[in-house]
Each structure stands twice: as structure tokens, then as C-alpha cells.
N, C-alpha and C positions, 0 to 999 in steps of 0.2 A: 504493500500500500504506500502511495506517495504520502510523505509526512512533511509537516512544516518544520523548518529548522529551529523555530523558537515560538513560544506562545505569543510573543509580541507581534507575530505576523498575522494573528487572527483579525486585528482591525482592518488589515488590507482586504481580507476576504469579506468582512462585513460591509466595507465601503463598496466592494463589488456587488454585494446584494442590493445595496441602496441604488446604485447606478442601473443595475439590471431591472429593478422595479420601475425606475423612471422610464427606461426604454420600453418596458412592457406596456405601460399605460399609454405612452406616446404613440406606439405603433397602433394600438386600438383606436386612439383618437384620430390619428392620421388616416388610416384606411376608412374609417367611418366618414370622415370629413370629405375625402375624395369621392367616395361613393355617393354621398348626399349632394355634392357639387355636380356630379354628372347626372344623377338619376332622381334627385329630390328625395322627399320622404325621410327626413333626417332621423326621426324616431325609429322607423323601421331599420334603417341601416346601422344606427348606433346599437340598437338592441340585438340585431342579428350578429354584428361583428363581435360585441362583447360576449354573447352566448357561445359562439363558435370558438372564440379565442380561449375562453375559460375551459371549454371542453378539450381543446387541443393541449392546453397546459396540463389538464388531468391525464391525457394520453401520455404526455412526456414524463410526468411524475410516475406513471405506471411503468413505462419502459425503463426508467432509471434503475429499477430493481435488478435488471439483467446485466448491469454494468458492474464488473468486479471491483474489489477494493484496491487492486494493484495499481491502476492508473487513473485514479479519480481526478487528480489535478490536471493531468494531460487531457483527459476527456472534457473537463470543464472548459479549459482554454480553447480546445477545438470547437466545442459547441458555441462559445462566445465569438470565435472567428467566423463561423458560418452564420451566426445570427447577424453579425455586422454586415456580412456580404449580402445576404438575402434581404434583410431589412432595409439596408441603405439604398438598394435599387428598386424597392417596392413601389415607390411613387412613380418612377419612370415606367415600370411594367404596367401599372394600372392606367396611366395615360395612354400608352401605346395600345393596351388591350381595348380600351373604350373607343379609340379612334379607328382601329384597323380590324377589329374582330367582332363577332357576335357573341363572344364567350366571356364577357366581362366578369360575370359572377363566378364562373369557373376559375378564372385567374385570381379573383379576390379571395375566394374561399381556399384556394390552394396556398396563397401567401399567408392567410390567417392561420391555416393548419400548420404550415412549416414553421412560422415564427412562434406561434403558441407552443408547439411541441418542443422547440429548442429552449424556450424560456422554462417550460415545465420540467425539462431534463436538468437544468442548471441548479435550481434551488435545492432539490434533494441531494445533489452531489456536494454542493457547498456545505449543506447541513452535516453530511457524513464526514467531510473533511474537518470541520470545526469541532465536531463531537469528540475528536481525539484529545481535546484540551478541556472540554467541559462536559458535565453530565447532560443527559438528553433534555431535561427540563430547562436548564439554562441555555442550551444550544437553540432549542426551538423558540424560546422567548426572544433571544437576541436576533436570530435570523428573521423571524416574523415581524419584529419591531422595525428593523431596518427596511424590510420589504414594504410595510404599510406606510412608513414615512416617505419612502421613495415614490409611492403611488400618489400621496398627497402633493408632493412637490411637483410631480409631472402634471397633475390636473390643474395646477395654477400656471405652470410654465407654458403650456401649450396655447391657451387662449390669450394670455397677457403678453407673451414675448414672441414665441416661435411663429404662430400663424400670422399675426399682423406685420412682423418685421422680416421674416424669412420666406413666407409663402409655403405652399405645400411641398414642392419638389426639394427645395433647399432644406426644409425640415426633415424630409426623408433622408437626405445625405447626412444631415447633422446627427440624427439618431444612430445611423449606421456608424458614424465616426465615434460616437460615445462607446458603442459596443467594441469597436476595434481598439479604442484607447484602453479599455479594461483588459482586453485580450493582451495587448502589448505590455501593459503595466504588470500584470501577473506573470506574464511570460518572462519578463526581465527580472523581476524580484525572485522568482523561483527557478531561474534558468539552470542552476546546477542540478535540479531535480527532474528536469524535463528531458526526456529522450527525444531526439530529433528537433532540438531547440532551434538550430540555425534554419532549417527548412521552414518551420512554422513562423519564425520571426520574419523571414524574407517575404513570405506570402502576406503576412499581416502588414508589413511596411508598404508593399506594393499596393495593396488594396486601400490603405490609408492615403497614399499619395493620389490614387485615382479618385477616391471619394472627396478628398480635399479640393481637387480640381473641379469635381462635380458640384461641390458646395459653392465655391466662389463663382463658378460659371452657371450656377443653378438657375438664375434669372433668365439667362439666354436659352438654356435648355427648356425651361418652362414656356418661354415665348415661342420657341420653335415647335414644341409639341402641341401647344394650345392652338396654333394656327390650323392644325388638322381638324380641330373641333368646329371651326367656323368656315362658312363658305366664302366670306369676304375677308379682305386684308385687315389684320389687326393693327390699328394705329396707336392704341393706348391700352395698357392693362396694368393693374395693380391689385394688391391684396390689402384691404383695410382690416380693421379689427372685427368687422361684421360681415364682410362679403367680398367676393371677387368681382372687380369692376373691369369690364372689357368693352372697348369701343372699336367698331369695325367701319370700314368705308369701302364702298363700291360706287364710285362717282356716278350720279350726284347723291347717292344714298349714304347716310350715316346712321349707325345703329348702336344702341346702348344695351348691354347685357349685364345683369346682376346675378351672380352664381349660375351663369349659363342660361338664364331666362331673359327673353327679349323684353325690354322696357319700352322702347319706341323705335320707329323707323322714320327718318326725316321726311320720307316721301309721302307718308300718310298719317303722321301724328296729328295733323289738324282735324282729321275725322274723329279722333278720340278726344282731343282736348276741347274742341268747341262745344259739344254737348255737356261735357263734364263741368265746364266753367260757366257758360252762359245760361244754361237752363235754371240752376238754382238761383242765380242772380235775378233772373226774370221773375221768379216766384217769391222772392223775399221783398218785403216792403222797404227795408232800409238796406243800403249797400256800402256803408262807410267803413266797417271793420270786418275783415275777412280772416278766417283761420284756415290754414292749409296743412293737412297732415300727410306727410310723405312726398314722393316725387321731387326730390331735391335737384332735379335737372333744370328746373326753372321754366319749362315750356308752358305749364298751366298758368304760372304767375305772369308770364308774358301776356296771356289773354286777359287776366284781371286788370292789368295796367292800361288797357284800352279805355277804361272808364274813369273819367275825371272825378266822379263822385266818391270813389274809394279813397280813403285817407290812410288806412293802416292795413298791412298784410303781414300776418305772422305765419312763418313757414317752420314747421316742426319736422325735422328729418334726423334720424338717429345718427347717421354717418356723416361726420364733418368732412371726410375725404370726398364724399360725393358732392356736397354743397360747394366745397372749395373748387372742385373741378368745374362745376357749372358756373362759378363766378369768375374763373380765370382762364380756362382753356379756350383758345380762339374758336374752335368748332362749336362749342356750347354757347359761347357769346354770340356767335352768328345766328344760331338757332333760337336762343331765348331772348335775343336782343338786349342782353345785359340786364335781364329782369331782376336777378338776385342782388344786383348792385344798386338798385333804385332806392332812394331815400325813404320810400314808403314801406320798404320790406325789412323785416327783422327776422333773423334766422335763429332758431333754437335747436341745437343738436342734442335732442333728448328723445327718450322713449315716448311715443305718442300717448300710451296709457298713463304713464306717470305725469306727463304734462297736463292732461285733463284732470287728473286727481288733485294736482297741486295748484293749478292755475284757477284764478277766481274771476277772470274777465268774461264778459259777455260779447258774443260775436253775432253779426247779422247773418253771415253765411259761413258754413263750415264745409269744406271740400276735402274728402278723404280719398287719397289715391295711393294706397298701400299695396305691397306685393300680394299676390294670390295667397289664399289660406292653405298653403301646402304643408304646414307643420304647426304644432301647438303654439309656438311662440308668436306665430302670425294669426292663428285662429282666434286668439284672445282679442284681437283687434277687430273682430267681426262678431263679438259676443253680445248677449243681452246686457251684460254689465257694462261693457264698453259704450254701447249706444245710450245707456242711461246717463253716463258721464257726458256724452256728446249733447244730449238734450239739456242737461243742466247748464252748459256753456253757450247754448243757443238762445237768441232773442225770441220772445213769444211769437213775433210775426216774421221770424227768419226761416231759412231753409237749409237743409244739408243734403249732400249727395255722396255716395260712396261707389267706387268701382266695385263690381260684383262678379268678376270672372265671366266666363262664357256661358250663356244660356243654351248653347249648342253642345260644346264639348263637355261642360260640367253642369248640366241642367239642374240636377238636384242641389248642387252647391249654390247656384244662383238663387233658386227659390227658397233655399234655407235662409239666405241673407234677407230676402224679402220678408219672410215670415218672422224672422227674429226682429227686424225693424218694426213690424206691426205690433209686437209686444210692448213697444215703448212709444211709438208715434201714432197718432190718430189717422194720419194721412200718409200713405206710402205709394209711390208711383214707379213702376218698373219701366225702363226703356232699354232698347237694344239698337246697336249700330254695327254696320259691317266695316271693319278695318282690315284691308287686304293682308297686312303683315301679321295680324292676329287671328283673323277670321271673324265670326260673329261674336260680338262682345256685349256686355251689359252693365248698366248702372241702376241704382235705386235712389230715388229722391224722396225725402221725408220732411214733413213740417210738424213742429211741436204742438201747435194748438189750432192752426188754421186748417180747414179741410177743403181740398179742391178735388173735383172729379177729373177724369181724363180730358173731357171736352173743354172744361173750364180752364184747365192747365195749359192745354194747347193754345187756346185763344189768348191767354195771358202772356205766354212766351212769345207768340207771334207779334202781338202788339208791342211788347217791350223791345224786341230785337229789330223789327222792321218798320216801326212807326216812331217810337220814342228815341231809338238809337240807330237810325237809318244810316248814319255816317260811318258806323263801325264796319270795317271790311271783314267778310267771311270767305274762306276758301271752300267750305263744305256746306254750311247751313244756308238754306233759303226757306221761303214761306211754305213751299211744298214739302220740304224735307222734314220739318218739325213734326207734323202729324204722323208721318210714317215711322218715326222712331218709337212711337207708343204702340205699334202694331206688332204682335208676336205671331209668327207662323204656327201652323198646327203642331209641328214637332218641337216648338219652343214653349208652348203654353204651360201654364202653371201646373206644377206637380206637387203632390202632398209630401211634406217633410216635417221633421221635428225642428224645433228652434235650437240655436247654438248658444250654449252657456259655457262659462269657464270650467264648470265641473264635467260636462259631458263631451265638449269639443266635437259635437256631431258634424259640424261643417267640414273639419279636416277629413273625417271619415268619408263624407259624401264626395269631397273633392278628389281624394286619392282613388276611391272606387270608380269614379267617373273616368278618370284618365286611364286607369288600368283596363277598364272595359273597352275604351276607345282604341287603346294601343294594341289590343290583342289581334 
């Protein structure tokens, strides 16, 4: 059995346990995040990844019993070397798998199984090595303590440092380098006890050099691989603390993607933003103070600024990187006409739910243009509780509107939003518009105390837009268009759904089920 030269060497192995635990959790978070980035449904991918990873660790722990006591230290170092090699390249493998094959899940679960099994092999081996100097009770206590502390450290490190500053691929290389560093460190410390030391050392050094180059060039590698995910040329991409921001261009079209989901196309965004902005303005009695939740690209704010009567516009968008991009990047400035730099506009980089909870101001119009309810963190922004907060911040004779996903692709999700609003507002009006880059899309308008039927609403909107404000230019809307947006084709008509609450999150379930059915 490989033995340590001195009891003082035990801290070295406990430190290894700590780093291994960090890497273990980081691999789970990394693979889950990449899967959610490509395929959405973060809860599903995090749950499945964690479950399979823990099962693979159990498999590794089981297999460790077949490893004899003679070469425990050598086997631990080799497992750590392989963990660094496989884990470090995992991000690249997943990007290539998604871009070029139909077998993404096969690759992902193969990586999870391989990495989890290697991690599961290592902890029992280290426990057996350390046990030579402590009784079983003390050994397990120390190993598990360092293991759990490492898990805590990793869970903080990933969202706070690694993801926002390194991005996904560089994080993959970084974790692999941590494993290789532990391999090299133990290899050097216990070199006199390791058979085949020089061969193992050379392999570890070579892989460390390769992955160091990969880490420093990771941004270029990610940009190169990411280009295969989009049909148009990527002209800007970055990772914020909250999302992956990608801007593509195919002259004259410019498109914004957040976490792989299209947010707008410059060629048809006016078909989306004109109803979103002008309809609630037409239905509200006052139009001086506007609250805008989401859509930090500034395109909808551009539409608001066409009205001289508006005195204040508060824009609430969680991601400061997105709003700064919209305020400074030439392409965005050209599209939004510098809207977010207007003196009437005040930007709040806060969570929309928390903003409504803490803010006491009253707004004449509230426009909600948040991402689709593809996960629980977004589903809460379409809940009964959220709309109750919206109503509290809305003037009695005001109006609100929310984007409501597609009544065609996600029919039940759309009508779930409608029914949820009806729990809070006495008057709710669904509308639908065809946006070529999105397909058939939908909004829901609601008023807190005033009741309008569909005919009266159409007349009010037409009068406001084409008589009272006839000088305002429109690219899409005209008098004939307005009425048609309130008409739902037979296959889009209202379906029976439950309402969405913070507790049930029914909307997320409807949304995911609709897309799953459509994609089959």
C-alpha cells in the first residue's frame, strides 16, 4: 500500500478533497448551465444533471472497492489527471455536440457519467489513504467536512465570479486546470512514492499547458463555436451575471438574442413594439408617468418618447450590461434613437418583482415586456401575486399590458396569463399580432377599475392614434389594423387553464409542455 511519508502530509490530501469538491459542484453547474442555455428549461436540466451526477458518483464509490491497497495514491493521481482532461474539455464537447449532432443528450449524459464516476472513485481512495493516520470516525469526519465546505465555496464561486467574468467555455478550462493542479501538486509532493512518476508528470504538464492556452484563448474559442449556433454573423457577444447576450447582423437585419432566445429583429420589431406601447397609452386617461418592466434594449421606450405629454419613464431591467449596451452601442443607438439617454428616462437595474414590492409610486401606464415564462424565476413575473403588485402601482384610470408569448405555439400559456390577469383586473383584453421573426404573438391589456369591451376599446384606440395623435408616424399600425389584432382565429381561441401562482407555477408547466409538443 502506498503510504504517506509523514502524518503532516494529511493536510495536503484534505486540501485535495476540498478542491475536488469544488470541481465536482462546478462541473454540475457548468453542464446544467450549458444545457439550459441551449435547450431552456433550467429546472429540468439542473435536476437531471444533479441526479445523474450523484448516481455516477455512487457508481464510482462502488467501483472503488475493487481497487487494491497497493497503489491507492497512484490511482488517485491518475483519476485526478483524467478528471482534469475530461472535465476541462467538456464545455467544448457540448458546444460542438449541440451545433453539429442530434445527440446532445447522449454527449451530456456521457460526460456527466464519466466525470461523476471519476469524482466518486477519488473520495473513497483518499479516505482509505488518510485512514492510515486516523481512526475511521475521525477520517470520515475530516474528509466529509472538507468535501461539504468545498461544495459551499463552489456554489458561491460559480454565479458570482466564474460565469459573469469567464463565461462558460473558459470556466470549463478553469475547472479542468484546478483538477490538473491537484494532480501535479500531489504528484510532486509524493513523487518518491509514485511509480512511473516522470510519465505521469509529463502528461499532466502537457495537458496543463494546452488547457492554459485554452483558458486564455477561451473567449475566441467560444466566439468561434457560438457562430455555428446562429445563422447570421455574430457582431457582439458577452456573458453578464444573468444571461448570455448575442447580437447578430445580416444586413440590413440586426438581431438580439438573450440565452439563445430571439428578442427582436430590426426588420420587424415595429410590428411588436407599436401595439405593445400605443394600445395601453390609448386606453389610459393620463399618460404622464410610465413604468416599463424589462426590454432594456430601448426600442419600446423609443415609441413612448413620441408623445410630448409623457414626462417620466422608469425602465426596470435587471441586467445593467444590457441597458448599458442599449445606451452606448452604435447599432442600438441607431435602432432606439438614443431613447435610454433621454432626460425623461430613469433606469433601475433591479428585479422587477422587488421593484414593485419596494416602490410606492403610482404610474399611469405600466408596460411589461419580460422574457417568456420558460422557468420558475420568470414564471413568478406572470403570477397572480405579481399582477396584484402591478395593480397597486397603477393609477385607477390607467392601463397595463404584458407580452404573453405565442397564442399559437404556446396556446395554453397565453390563456393562462389571460386568466391569471382576470383574477386581479376587472377588464382584460387579449390581442394577437403576426411578427415574421417570431410568428404569431400575443399581449394582454388590463385596466384596474375601468371596464371596456372589445368594440369600445377598438374605437378608443383608433380615435387616440388616428385623430388625436395623427402626426405620430407608424410603420405597422393603421385604422384597419387595430381591429384585426383583437380577432383570434379558430385555432387560437381561448382554452381552459388554471391560473398561475407563485406556489403552483402552472404557467411554466403549460409553456414547457406546449413547446415540447410542438417540437416533436
